[in-house]
C-alpha positions in Angstrom: -14.7 22.3 -83.7 -15.9 18.9 -82.7 -13.9 16.3 -80.9 -14.6 12.7 -80.0 -14.2 11.6 -76.4 -14.3 8.2 -74.7 -15.9 8.8 -71.3 -17.8 6.1 -69.6 -21.3 6.8 -68.4 -20.2 6.6 -64.7 -17.3 9.0 -65.5 -19.6 11.5 -67.1 -22.2 11.2 -64.3 -19.5 12.1 -61.7 -18.4 15.1 -63.9 -21.9 16.4 -64.1 -22.5 16.0 -60.4 -19.3 17.9 -59.6 -20.2 20.7 -62.0 -23.7 21.1 -60.6 -22.3 21.3 -57.1 -19.9 24.1 -58.2 -22.7 26.2 -59.7 -22.1 25.8 -63.4 -25.3 26.9 -65.3 -24.2 26.0 -68.9 -26.3 23.4 -70.5 -25.2 20.0 -69.4 -26.4 17.2 -71.6 -28.4 14.3 -70.2 -26.0 11.5 -70.6 -27.3 8.1 -71.5 -26.0 5.6 -69.0 -25.5 3.1 -71.7 -23.7 5.5 -74.1 -20.0 5.0 -74.7 -19.1 7.8 -77.2 -20.4 11.4 -77.3 -19.8 14.4 -79.4 -19.8 17.8 -77.7 -20.7 20.8 -79.8 -18.0 23.5 -80.0 -18.5 26.1 -77.4 -19.5 29.7 -78.1 -16.7 32.0 -78.9 -17.4 34.0 -75.7 -17.0 30.9 -73.5 -13.8 29.9 -71.9 -12.5 26.4 -71.6 -12.5 25.2 -68.0 -12.2 21.4 -68.2 -9.5 19.3 -69.8 -10.2 16.0 -71.3 -7.8 13.3 -70.2 -8.6 10.5 -72.6 -9.4 6.9 -72.1 -6.9 6.2 -69.4 -7.8 9.0 -67.0 -8.8 8.1 -63.4 -12.2 9.7 -62.7 -11.8 9.9 -58.9 -8.9 12.3 -59.3 -10.7 14.3 -61.9 -14.1 14.5 -60.3 -13.2 15.1 -56.7 -9.7 16.4 -56.4 -9.3 19.6 -58.3 -11.1 22.7 -59.4 -9.1 24.7 -61.8 -9.3 27.3 -64.5 -7.7 27.3 -68.0 -6.4 30.8 -67.5 -5.4 30.4 -63.8 -1.8 30.0 -62.8 -2.5 27.7 -59.9 -5.2 25.6 -58.4 -5.8 23.6 -55.2 -8.1 21.0 -53.7 -10.9 22.2 -51.4 -11.6 20.6 -48.0 -14.9 19.3 -49.3 -13.1 17.7 -52.2 -10.7 16.0 -49.9 -13.5 14.5 -47.7 -15.3 13.2 -50.9 -12.1 11.7 -52.2 -11.6 9.8 -49.0 -15.1 8.4 -49.2 -14.5 7.4 -52.8 -11.2 5.7 -51.9 -12.8 3.7 -49.1 -15.6 2.7 -51.4 -13.2 1.5 -54.2 -10.8 -0.1 -51.7 -7.8 1.5 -53.5 -4.8 3.2 -52.0 -3.8 6.6 -53.3 -1.0 8.7 -52.2 -0.6 12.1 -53.8 2.8 13.7 -54.2 3.9 16.6 -52.0 5.3 18.7 -54.8 4.1 22.3 -55.2 1.8 23.0 -58.2 2.5 26.5 -59.4 1.1 27.8 -62.7 -0.4 26.3 -65.8 2.9 25.2 -67.2 3.5 22.9 -64.3 -0.1 21.6 -64.6 0.3 21.0 -68.3 3.5 19.2 -67.7 2.0 17.0 -65.1 -0.9 16.1 -67.3 0.9 16.1 -70.6 0.1 12.5 -71.2 -3.6 13.2 -71.4 -5.6 14.1 -74.6 -6.8 17.5 -75.7 -9.2 19.3 -73.4 -13.0 18.9 -73.6 -14.9 22.1 -73.2 -18.0 22.8 -71.3 -19.9 26.0 -70.6 -18.4 28.4 -68.2 -20.3 29.2 -65.0 -22.3 32.3 -64.7 -20.9 33.1 -61.3 -18.0 35.5 -61.2 -14.6 34.1 -61.6 -13.0 33.3 -58.2 -9.8 35.1 -57.4 -6.7 33.2 -57.8 -5.7 31.5 -54.5 -2.1 31.6 -53.4 0.0 28.6 -54.2 0.2 26.1 -51.4 1.4 22.6 -50.9 -0.9 19.8 -51.8 -2.2 18.0 -48.8 -1.0 14.4 -48.7 -3.5 11.5 -48.3 -3.2 8.5 -46.0 -2.6 5.1 -47.3 -5.1 2.4 -46.4 -2.8 1.0 -43.8 -2.2 4.4 -42.3 -6.0 5.1 -42.3 -6.6 1.8 -40.5 -4.0 2.7 -37.9 -5.6 6.1 -37.4 -9.0 4.5 -37.0 -7.6 2.2 -34.3 -5.8 5.0 -32.4 -7.2 7.2 -29.7 -7.4 10.9 -29.4 -5.4 12.8 -26.8 -8.6 13.6 -25.0 -9.6 10.0 -24.9 -6.2 9.0 -23.5 -6.7 11.5 -20.6 -10.3 10.7 -20.0 -9.5 7.0 -19.7 -6.6 7.6 -17.4 -8.4 9.9 -14.9 -11.6 7.9 -14.9 -9.7 4.7 -14.2 -7.6 6.3 -11.4 -10.7 7.7 -9.7 -12.6 4.4 -10.0 -9.7 2.4 -8.4 -9.3 4.8 -5.6 -13.1 4.7 -4.8 -13.0 0.8 -5.0 -10.1 0.7 -2.6 -11.8 2.9 -0.1 -15.0 0.9 -0.1 -13.5 -2.6 0.1 -10.4 -1.9 2.3 -11.2 1.1 4.4 -14.9 0.5 4.3 -15.4 4.2 4.5 -15.0 7.3 2.4 -13.0 10.4 3.5 -14.4 13.1 1.3 -11.5 15.5 2.0 -9.2 12.6 1.0 -11.3 12.1 -2.1 -10.7 15.7 -3.1 -6.9 15.5 -2.5 -6.7 12.3 -4.4 -8.7 13.9 -7.3 -6.0 16.6 -7.6 -3.1 14.2 -7.5 -4.9 11.9 -9.9 -5.4 14.7 -12.3 -1.7 15.4 -12.1 -0.8 11.8 -12.7 -3.3 11.5 -15.6 -2.0 14.7 -17.3 1.6 13.6 -16.8 1.0 10.1 -18.3 -0.9 11.8 -21.2 2.0 14.0 -21.9 4.4 11.0 -22.0 2.2 8.8 -24.1 1.4 11.5 -26.7 5.1 12.2 -27.3 5.0 9.0 -29.4 3.4 8.4 -32.8 -0.4 8.4 -32.5 -0.7 4.8 -33.7 1.1 3.7 -30.5 -1.0 5.6 -28.1 -3.5 2.9 -27.4 -0.8 0.3 -26.7 1.2 2.6 -24.6 -1.9 3.6 -22.5 -2.5 -0.1 -21.8 0.8 -0.3 -19.9 0.1 2.1 -17.0 -3.5 1.0 -16.8 -2.4 -2.6 -16.4 0.4 -1.8 -13.9 -1.8 0.4 -11.7 -4.7 -2.1 -11.7 -2.3 -4.9 -10.6 -0.9 -2.6 -7.9 -4.3 -1.9 -6.5 -5.4 -5.5 -6.6 -2.1 -6.7 -5.0 -2.6 -4.2 -2.1 -6.1 -5.4 -1.6 -5.0 -9.1 -1.5 -2.1 -8.3 0.8 -4.4 -6.4 3.1 -6.9 -9.3 3.1 -4.0 -11.6 4.0 -1.9 -9.4 6.5 -4.3 -6.6 7.5 -1.8 -4.1 6.3 -0.3 -2.7 3.1 3.0 -3.8 1.6 5.7 -1.2 1.5 8.5 -0.8 -1.0 10.9 -2.4 1.5 8.6 -5.5 1.5 8.4 -5.5 -2.3 12.1 -5.9 -2.7 11.8 -8.9 -0.4 8.8 -10.4 -2.1 10.4 -13.8 -2.3 9.2 -14.4 1.2 5.6 -14.5 0.0 6.5 -17.5 -2.3 6.1 -19.8 0.7 2.5 -18.8 1.0 1.7 -19.0 -2.7 -1.1 -21.5 -2.1 -2.7 -19.4 0.6 -2.4 -16.3 -1.6 -4.0 -18.1 -4.5 -6.9 -19.2 -2.3 -7.4 -15.6 -1.1 -7.5 -14.5 -4.7 -10.2 -17.1 -5.6 -12.5 -16.2 -2.8 -12.2 -12.5 -3.7 -12.9 -12.8 -7.4 -16.2 -10.8 -7.2 -14.4 -7.9 -5.6 -11.5 -8.1 -7.9 -13.8 -8.2 -11.0 -14.9 -4.6 -10.1 -11.3 -3.5 -10.2 -10.9 -5.2 -13.6 -13.7 -3.1 -15.1 -11.6 -0.3 -16.6 -9.3 -2.8 -18.3 -12.3 -4.8 -19.6 -13.8 -1.7 -21.1 -10.5 -0.7 -22.5 -9.8 -3.9 -24.3 -13.3 -5.1 -25.4 -15.4 -1.9 -25.2 -14.7 -0.8 -28.8 -15.6 -4.1 -30.5 -18.8 -4.2 -28.5 -19.7 -0.7 -29.5 -19.0 -1.5 -33.2 -21.1 -4.6 -32.9 -24.1 -2.7 -31.4 -23.7 0.1 -33.9 -23.8 -2.4 -36.9 -26.9 -4.0 -35.4 -28.5 -0.6 -35.1 -28.6 -0.7 -31.3 -26.7 2.5 -30.9 -27.9 5.6 -32.9 -25.3 7.0 -35.2 -25.5 10.5 -33.7 -24.5 9.1 -30.3 -21.1 8.3 -31.6 -18.8 11.2 -32.4 -16.2 8.9 -33.9 -12.8 10.4 -34.6 -12.3 11.7 -38.2 -9.6 10.1 -40.2 -6.9 12.8 -40.4 -6.4 14.3 -43.9 -2.7 14.7 -43.3 -0.1 12.1 -42.8 2.1 14.7 -41.1 1.3 16.1 -37.7 1.2 19.8 -37.2 4.2 20.1 -35.0 3.1 23.5 -33.6 -0.1 22.0 -32.3 1.7 19.0 -30.9 4.0 21.2 -28.9 1.2 23.3 -27.6 -0.9 20.3 -26.6 2.1 18.6 -24.9 2.9 21.8 -23.0 -0.7 22.0 -21.9 -0.6 18.5 -20.5 2.7 19.1 -18.7 1.5 22.4 -17.3 -1.8 20.9 -16.2 0.1 18.1 -14.4 2.2 20.6 -12.5 -0.7 22.9 -11.7 -2.9 20.0 -10.4 0.0 18.7 -8.2 0.6 22.2 -6.9 -3.1 22.7 -5.9 -3.0 19.3 -4.2 0.0 20.3 -2.1 -1.6 23.7 -1.3 -4.8 22.0 -0.3 -2.8 19.8 2.1 -1.0 22.9 3.5 -4.2 24.9 4.2 -5.7 22.0 6.2 -5.1 21.1 9.8 -1.7 19.6 10.9 -2.9 17.3 13.7 -1.9 13.7 14.0 -3.1 11.7 11.0 -4.0 14.8 9.1 -3.1 14.9 5.4 -0.3 17.3 6.2 1.1 15.0 8.9 0.9 11.9 6.8 2.3 13.5 3.7 5.2 15.4 5.1 6.1 14.0 8.5 5.1 10.4 9.2 5.0 7.2 7.1 1.8 5.2 7.6 0.7 3.9 4.2 -2.6 2.5 5.4 -3.9 5.7 7.0 -2.4 7.8 4.3 -4.2 5.8 1.6 -7.4 7.1 3.1 -6.3 10.7 3.5 -4.4 11.3 0.2 -5.1 8.2 -1.9 -3.2 4.9 -2.3 -0.9 6.0 -5.1 0.2 9.1 -3.1 0.6 7.0 0.0 3.0 4.7 -1.7 4.9 7.6 -3.2 5.4 8.9 0.3 6.6 5.4 1.3 8.9 5.4 -1.7 10.4 8.7 -0.6 11.1 7.3 2.9 12.5 4.1 1.4 14.9 5.9 -1.0 15.9 8.9 1.1 15.0 7.7 4.7 13.1 10.9 5.2 11.8 10.0 8.7 10.4 12.5 11.1 12.8 15.4 11.7 13.9 15.8 15.2 13.2 19.1 16.9 14.5 19.9 20.3 11.2 21.4 21.4 9.6 18.0 20.9 11.5 16.5 23.8 9.1 17.1 26.6 9.2 15.2 29.9 6.5 12.8 29.1 5.7 11.3 32.5 5.2 14.8 34.0 2.3 15.1 31.6 0.9 11.7 32.3 1.2 11.5 36.1 -1.6 13.0 38.2 0.2 15.3 40.7 -2.3 14.6 43.4 -1.6 10.9 43.3 0.8 9.3 45.8 3.7 8.2 43.6 3.8 4.9 45.4 0.1 4.3 45.0 -0.7 1.1 43.1 -2.5 1.5 39.7 -5.2 -0.9 40.8 -6.1 1.5 43.7 -7.1 4.3 41.2 -10.7 5.2 41.4 -10.9 5.2 37.6 -9.9 1.6 37.2 -12.4 -0.7 35.5 -15.1 -2.0 37.9 -14.2 -5.6 37.4 -10.8 -5.3 39.1 -12.2 -7.2 42.1 -9.5 -6.4 44.6 -7.8 -3.2 45.6 -4.4 -4.7 45.2 -2.8 -5.7 41.9 -0.8 -8.5 43.3 -1.7 -11.4 45.5 1.9 -12.6 45.3 4.3 -11.8 48.1 7.5 -10.1 47.0 10.7 -12.0 47.5 12.2 -9.1 49.3 10.9 -5.9 51.0 11.7 -2.7 49.1 12.7 -0.2 51.7 13.0 2.8 49.3 12.2 2.9 45.6 15.3 3.2 43.4 15.3 4.6 39.9 15.9 1.9 37.3 18.6 3.7 35.2 22.2 3.3 34.0 24.9 5.8 34.8 24.6 7.6 31.5 25.7 11.3 31.5 23.2 12.7 29.1 24.0 16.3 30.1 27.6 15.8 28.9 26.3 14.3 25.6 24.0 17.2 25.1 26.9 19.7 25.7 29.4 17.9 23.4 27.3 16.3 20.6 27.6 18.1 17.3 24.9 16.1 15.5 21.5 17.8 16.0 19.6 14.6 15.9 21.7 12.8 18.5 21.7 15.8 20.7 17.9 16.0 20.6 17.7 12.3 21.4 20.0 12.8 24.4 17.8 15.6 25.6 14.7 13.5 25.2 15.9 10.5 27.2 17.4 12.8 29.8 14.0 14.3 30.5 12.1 11.0 30.5 11.1 10.2 34.1 12.4 6.7 34.9 10.4 4.0 36.6 11.4 2.8 40.1 11.8 -0.5 41.9 8.6 -1.7 43.5 7.0 -4.6 45.4 7.4 -6.9 42.4 11.1 -6.2 41.7 13.1 -9.4 41.9 10.1 -11.6 42.4 11.6 -14.2 40.0 15.2 -13.3 40.4 17.5 -16.0 39.1 14.7 -18.0 37.4 15.1 -19.6 34.0 13.2 -17.7 31.3 11.3 -19.3 28.4 9.9 -16.5 26.2 7.5 -17.6 23.5 6.1 -15.6 20.6 3.0 -17.6 19.8 1.8 -17.5 16.2 -1.7 -15.8 16.0 -2.6 -16.5 19.6 -5.8 -14.9 21.0 -7.4 -14.8 24.5 -10.4 -16.7 23.1 -8.3 -19.9 22.4 -8.0 -20.7 26.1 -10.7 -23.3 27.0 -10.8 -25.5 30.1 -11.9 -28.5 27.9 -10.2 -28.1 24.6 -7.0 -26.3 25.7 -6.7 -26.9 29.4 -3.0 -26.1 29.7 -3.4 -22.7 28.0 -6.4 -22.0 30.1 -4.5 -22.9 33.3 -1.5 -20.7 32.4 -3.8 -17.8 31.5 -6.0 -18.0 34.6 -3.5 -19.2 37.2 -0.5 -17.1 36.4 -0.3 -13.3 36.2 -3.4 -12.5 34.3 -3.4 -9.2 32.4 -7.0 -8.3 31.8 -6.4 -5.2 29.7 -3.5 -6.2 27.5 -3.4 -5.1 23.9 -1.3 -6.5 21.1 -1.3 -4.1 18.1 -0.3 -4.8 14.6 2.3 -2.4 13.3 1.8 -2.0 9.6 4.8 -3.5 7.9 5.3 -7.2 8.6 4.2 -9.8 11.1 7.8 -9.9 12.4 7.0 -6.6 14.0 5.1 -8.5 16.6 8.3 -10.3 17.5 10.3 -7.1 17.4 8.1 -5.2 19.9 8.0 -8.1 22.3 11.7 -8.7 22.6 13.0 -5.2 22.2 10.5 -3.0 24.1 10.6 -0.6 21.0 8.0 0.3 18.4 9.1 -0.8 14.9 10.3 1.8 12.4 7.7 2.5 9.7 8.4 1.2 6.2 11.0 -1.4 7.0 11.3 -4.9 8.6 12.7 -3.6 11.9 13.8 -7.1 13.1 15.8 -7.6 10.0 17.3 -4.1 10.2 18.2 -4.7 13.8 20.7 -7.4 12.8 23.1 -4.6 11.9 22.9 -2.9 15.3 24.0 -3.4 18.8 20.8 -4.7 20.4 22.2 -4.3 23.9 18.9 -4.3 25.9 17.2 -7.4 24.5 16.8 -10.4 26.9 19.2 -12.6 24.9 22.1 -10.2 25.3 21.1 -9.0 28.8 20.8 -12.5 30.3 23.9 -13.8 28.5 25.9 -11.2 30.3 24.5 -12.4 33.5 25.6 -16.0 32.9 22.5 -17.4 31.2 22.7 -20.2 28.5 20.7 -18.6 25.7 19.1 -20.4 22.7 16.4 -19.5 20.1 14.2 -21.8 18.1 11.7 -21.7 15.2 10.0 -24.7 13.6 9.6 -23.1 10.2 12.3 -22.1 7.6 15.2 -20.7 9.6 15.9 -17.9 7.1 12.3 -16.6 7.0 12.2 -12.9 7.7 16.0 -13.0 8.0 15.9 -14.7 11.4 19.2 -16.3 10.6 20.7 -12.8 10.8 18.6 -11.1 13.4 18.3 -13.8 16.1 22.1 -14.5 16.6 22.5 -10.8 16.9 19.9 -10.9 19.7 22.2 -13.0 21.8 21.1 -16.5 20.9 22.4 -19.7 19.5 19.6 -20.0 16.9 18.2 -23.1 15.2 15.3 -23.5 12.8 14.0 -25.8 10.2 17.0 -26.2 7.9 19.9 -25.4 10.2 19.7 -27.9 13.1 16.0 -28.2 14.0 14.7 -31.2 12.2 10.9 -31.5 12.3 8.5 -32.9 9.8 8.1 -30.4 7.0 4.4 -29.6 6.6 2.3 -26.5 6.5 2.2 -25.4 9.2 4.7 -27.5 11.2 3.9 -28.9 14.7 4.8 -27.0 17.8 4.5 -30.2 19.8 7.1 -31.9 17.7 9.4 -28.9 18.0 9.1 -29.0 21.8 9.9 -32.7 21.9 13.0 -32.1 19.7 14.4 -29.0 21.5 13.7 -29.6 25.2 16.8 -31.4 26.2 19.1 -29.0 24.4 17.5 -25.8 25.6 17.5 -27.0 29.3 21.0 -28.5 29.2 22.4 -25.8 31.4 21.0 -23.5 34.2 20.2 -20.8 34.3 18.9 -20.8 30.8 16.9 -18.5 28.6 15.1 -19.9 25.6 13.3 -17.9 23.0 10.8 -19.8 20.8 8.8 -18.6 17.8 6.0 -21.0 17.1 4.1 -21.6 13.8 1.3 -24.1 14.4 -1.3 -21.4 14.8 -0.7 -20.0 11.3 -3.4 -19.4 8.8 -5.2 -20.4 6.6 -7.9 -21.5 9.0 -9.6 -24.2 6.9 -9.4 -27.9 6.8 -8.0 -27.8 3.3 -4.3 -27.3 3.2 -3.7 -26.7 6.9 -1.9 -29.8 8.3 -2.4 -28.9 12.0 -6.1 -28.0 11.6 -6.7 -31.3 9.8 -4.7 -33.2 12.4 -7.0 -32.0 15.2 -10.2 -31.8 13.3 -12.1 -34.4 15.2 -11.6 -32.6 18.5 -13.4 -29.5 17.2 -16.1 -31.0 15.0 -18.9 -30.2 17.5 -17.9 -26.6 18.2 -20.7 -24.1 17.4 -18.4 -22.1 15.1 -18.0 -21.6 11.4 -15.2 -23.5 9.7 -12.8 -20.7 10.3 -13.4 -20.7 14.0 -13.2 -24.5 14.3 -10.0 -24.7 12.2 -8.4 -22.0 14.3 -9.2 -23.8 17.6 -7.8 -27.0 16.0 -4.4 -25.2 15.6 -4.5 -23.9 19.2 -4.9 -27.5 20.4 -1.5 -28.2 19.0 -0.1 -25.2 20.9 -1.8 -26.5 24.0 -0.2 -29.9 23.6 3.2 -28.3 23.2 2.8 -26.4 26.4 1.6 -29.4 28.2 4.6 -31.3 27.1 6.9 -28.5 28.2 5.5 -28.3 31.7 5.6 -32.0 32.2 9.3 -32.2 31.2 10.1 -29.2 33.4 8.4 -30.9 36.3 10.3 -34.1 35.6 13.6 -32.2 35.8 12.5 -30.2 38.9 12.7 -26.9 37.0 9.0 -25.9 36.7 8.9 -23.9 39.9 12.0 -21.9 39.0 11.2 -21.2 35.3 9.2 -18.2 34.2 7.2 -18.8 31.1 6.2 -15.7 29.1 3.8 -16.1 26.2 2.9 -13.3 23.8 1.2 -13.4 20.4 2.9 -11.9 17.4 -0.6 -10.7 16.5 -4.2 -11.7 16.7 -5.4 -14.1 14.0 -6.1 -11.4 11.5 -6.3 -13.8 8.6 -9.5 -15.2 10.0 -12.7 -13.7 8.6 -13.9 -10.9 10.9 -17.3 -12.7 11.2 -15.6 -15.9 12.4 -13.4 -14.0 14.9 -16.4 -12.2 16.3 -18.1 -15.6 16.6 -15.1 -16.9 18.5 -15.1 -13.9 20.8 -18.8 -14.1 21.4 -19.3 -10.5 20.5 -18.8 -8.0 17.7 -15.3 -6.6 18.2 -14.7 -2.9 17.7 -11.9 -2.7 15.1 -9.7 0.2 16.4 -9.1 -1.1 19.9 -10.9 -4.2 21.0 -9.8 -6.4 18.2 -6.3 -6.0 19.5 -7.1 -7.1 23.0 -5.1 -10.2 23.7 -3.7 -12.6 26.3 -0.3 -12.0 27.9 0.8 -15.0 30.0 3.4 -14.9 32.7 3.4 -18.2 34.5 5.5 -20.1 37.1 4.3 -23.5 38.1 2.8 -23.4 41.6 2.6 -19.6 41.8 -0.3 -17.7 43.4 -2.6 -16.3 40.7 -2.6 -12.6 40.2 -4.8 -10.3 38.3 -3.6 -7.0 36.7 -6.3 -4.6 35.5 -3.9 -1.9 34.4 -3.9 -1.1 30.7 -0.7 -2.4 29.1 0.5 -3.5 25.7 3.3 -5.3 24.0 6.1 -2.8 24.6 5.5 -3.2 28.4 6.5 -6.9 28.4 10.3 -6.4 28.5 10.5 -3.8 31.3 8.0 -5.9 33.3 10.1 -9.1 32.9 13.3 -7.3 33.8 11.7 -5.9 36.9 10.3 -9.3 37.9 13.6 -11.0 37.4 15.6 -8.2 39.0 17.7 -7.6 35.9 19.3 -4.1 35.9 18.1 -2.0 32.9 17.5 1.6 32.0 13.8 2.2 31.9 14.3 5.5 30.0 15.6 3.6 26.9 12.6 1.4 26.5 9.3 2.7 25.2 7.1 0.6 27.4 6.8 0.6 31.2 7.0 -1.9 34.0 3.3 -2.6 34.7 3.9 -2.7 38.4 5.6 0.7 38.5 4.1 4.0 39.5 4.1 5.2 35.9 0.7 5.9 34.4 -0.5 3.3 32.0 -0.3 3.9 28.2 -1.0 1.7 25.3 -0.7 3.1 21.8 -1.2 1.8 18.3 0.3 2.3 14.8 -2.2 4.9 13.8 -1.4 6.8 17.0 -4.6 6.0 18.8 -4.1 5.4 22.5 -5.6 4.1 25.7 -4.8 5.3 29.3 -6.5 4.9 32.6 -8.4 8.1 31.8 -9.9 6.9 28.5 -9.2 6.1 24.9 -8.6 8.3 21.9 -9.2 7.3 18.3 -6.6 9.3 16.3 -8.3 8.6 13.0 -11.9 9.8 14.0 -10.6 12.3 16.6 -13.0 10.8 19.2 -12.1 10.6 22.9 -14.1 8.2 25.1 -13.5 8.7 28.9 -13.1 5.7 31.1 -16.0 4.9 33.4 -16.3 7.4 36.2 -13.7 9.7 34.7 -14.3 13.4 34.0 -11.5 15.6 32.6 -11.7 19.4 33.1 -9.3 20.1 30.2 -10.0 17.2 27.9 -8.4 18.7 24.8 -5.2 19.6 26.7 -5.0 16.0 27.9 -5.6 14.6 24.4 -2.9 16.9 23.0 -0.4 15.9 25.8 -0.8 12.2 25.4 -0.8 12.4 21.6 2.5 14.3 21.8 3.9 11.6 24.0 2.8 8.8 21.6 4.3 10.7 18.7 7.6 11.0 20.5 7.7 7.3 21.5 7.1 6.2 17.9 9.7 8.7 16.6 12.5 7.9 19.1 11.9 4.2 18.8 12.7 4.5 15.1 15.7 6.8 15.8 17.2 4.2 18.2 17.2 1.7 15.3 18.2 4.3 12.7 21.2 5.6 14.7 22.2 2.3 16.3 21.8 4.4 19.5 22.6 1.7 22.1 26.1 1.3 20.6 26.6 5.0 21.0 25.6 5.4 24.6 26.2 2.0 26.1 30.0 1.1 26.0 31.2 -2.3 27.1 32.5 -0.8 30.3 29.1 0.1 31.5 28.0 -3.5 32.0 30.6 -4.2 34.7 29.2 -1.3 36.6 25.5 -2.0 36.3 25.8 -5.8 36.8 28.3 -5.6 39.7 25.6 -5.5 42.4 22.9 -7.3 40.5 23.2 -10.5 42.5 23.8 -12.5 39.3 26.8 -14.6 38.5 28.0 -12.8 35.3 29.8 -14.4 32.4 32.9 -12.5 33.2 
C-alpha cells in the first residue's frame, strides 16, 4: 500500500534526526531538501507501524521533539531530553506553547486527540527491543514566554541567601573599619553567627512568595539595611555616637541641622560609596555580566546560569522542606551565637555584659555587630530592660576607694601620687570664710533603714540599701566660701581648654587662669544626645542609656538641681537659651528644673542665624536675669556650635578676620572664631556685673556640654598642639569657677562633670545629701574618680581602659593587688551608672524627699528661704 504525504523538507529532516537519535535502524531515505511530495513504499508484513502521519497542517515541533510512542502501546510520555529540546525549539521560533495538563491514557485517547490528522505514515521499526510500557503520568506543562522571561529574571533560593549574608558581612566590616577603626575578631565571629541567622530568616520570608517576586523583595531589606548603616556612620561623624531608637522617634530635631548633615554626607561620599557596593552589584551586576558574556569576555563555562524550570507549578513538598531548612538554620545560627556569648567572659564590656545587662550601642556594635547592638537597644526601648538590681551589688563604695592609711582630713593635693605639676602642697590658696571646727556629714535626715525594712519593691529596697551604705562627704575648709553669692551657671556649647588665649580670648583666659583652675577635669560624652552634657552638669547624675535623660526628667521631681534648691532658699531663678526654645524639649525640662525659662521663640528675641550670637543674648537678658538678688541664672549658649567652616557658620564668618593669621587649618580657625563670640559675651557680662556692683558676689560656673567633637580629629589635635589619646585625653576640658577679684586657685585632683554640682553646693554652703549625687565635692576627703560611658575610669592611682582592659598606674604609684583594685573601682563605676539610671526611672527623689524635709534641712542653712 502506497500513500502520498505532504511533508516539507525541514519537517522530514527533523523526523529523520529524531529517529536516528532513538536508534531506529530501518532504511531512512535521503530526503531531498527541495522535494515537496514523497511516496513511501509499503512496509514489510513483519514490520509494525510506529509513526503516524498528521497531514499538511501538523506542527513539526510537537511531532519531532515532544513524543515517542508506539502503535500498540496504551500510553506514552515525553522524555526529559525531549522537553529540553522542545524549549530550545520554542525559543528559536519565538512561539508560545502551553500543553494541556490532561492525562493521556491508552491509544483510544491518543487517537481521539489526534483524530483530525491523516492516516499514519509507516517507517521501519527499530531493531532494539521494544521498551516496556511506562506507567501513565501527567504531562509536564510548559512555561509561556512571559513566564520563562520571569523565571530568567528571578533568583534562586541559594542566590538570595548568598547575597544577603555577603552584604551583611561586608557592611559590618565596613562599619568596624571606618567607625571603630579596629576589628574585634571575637566580635566578628559573633556577628557572623547572628548575620547567618538574619540571612536565613530573611531568605525564609522572601521565598514564601512566588519566585518571580524574589528579586524585588530582596532589594527591600538590602536597601533598608544599607541606609541604616550609612545613617549610623553619618550620625557618628556628626555627634561621635550612634543614634538610638529613642532618638529615631524624635528625628525631627535633626531637621534644623539638615544643611550640616548634607555637607557631612558630601565630604564622606568616598566612604559611603564602599557601603553602596552590594546594592550597586545587585542592581547593575547582571546587565554587566550579560554584556561581557555577549562580547566573549567571560567564558561560557564560568557562568552556571539557572535553568528555566520545566514546570509552571512548584513542587510543594520541596518548597516546604527548603523553607523549613531556612527557618531551622536561622534558629540554629542564633542559638549558637547566644551560646558563644555565654561561654565567654562576663566582665564589663564583654559580649555577655553588653548583650544581657547594659545598653551601650557604640561598644556593643564592636562586640556583637551593629544590627545586634541596635536590637539590644530596641529591647531596652520597648521593654525598658535596664540592669537588674541585685542586693549584693550594693557595696559601700568609698570603703573600697579610700586608703585606710590616709588621714581622712588629708587634702587630696598632699597625696604622694598626685601629678608632679601640682606646684604647691595645698589645693587652695583661698582662705575659707569660716573655720570648720569639726567636719559634718553632708546628708539629709532620711531613714534608709526603715525604708529597707518596709519596702516591698525589690528594686526600691536595693536602692535604699545602696544609698544607705554610701559613705557621705563631709564639710571642709571650702564649705560656705561663696555662701549667699549669686550664681550664673553656663553650659557652653562645644567649649574646650584650648580656646582660652590671652590675645584672642582674654576674658576666657583670665577666668580660666585666675579663678579656680581644675587641671585634671574631664567632660565625657554619654552616648545618646548632646543634651546629656547639660544633664550631667546640672543634676550630678549620669544619664540613662538609650533615652534623652533631660527630656525624661521633665516628668520627675528634680529636687536636687540648683534651680529648685536655690529657689527654696529665696533665689530668683531664670534660664536662657539663644536657639529654638523647644529644641531637645527644653520647654518642658527647664521649667521643671526650677527656672522661668526663655529661649528663641518664647520671650528671648535675638537675630535668627546659624548659630545665634551669645553676645547678643547676653545684651538682651542681663537686666532681666539680675533684676533681683540673690539670683541664679542658667544659660545654655550656642555660638560655639559646628560646623567649623567659614561657609554657613554665621559666627565664624563674623569673626573671620580676627583668626585669619592663626597657624591652623580652616577647622581650627573657624572654631576659634566662634569662641571669640563666647569671649565677647563673657566680657560684656563681667562689665555689667561690675557696673551694678555684683561682680565680687557672683559665682560664675562655666562647663562645656562636650568637647568640639564635630571638628576633624586632625584639626583638634592641631589646636591642642599634640595628638590626643581618644579614650581619655580627648575629653580633658576646662571647668571655670570664677568670682571677680578672687585669689587664684589650682586643683590637681582628678574630677569630672558629675563633681560640679556637689562642689558648687559645698562652696555656697547649700545643704544637700552627698549620697544621692553620683559625683563628689572636689574639696572633700573622698578619693577622686572620673568615669566614662564605656566604663573606663581614672583615679589618683591610675587609669583603666575598660574596652582594651589595660590599666596604667599614675606616676609613682605601685599597687600590690592591681586586679583587685581594678575590680573594685569597676564595680563602683557600674553601680554609679546603674543607680543614676534608677533615680530617673523610679522618680526616686519624689519617693524619699517629701516636702516636709526641706523645712528641716534649710532651717539652719543661714539662707532666707522662700517660706
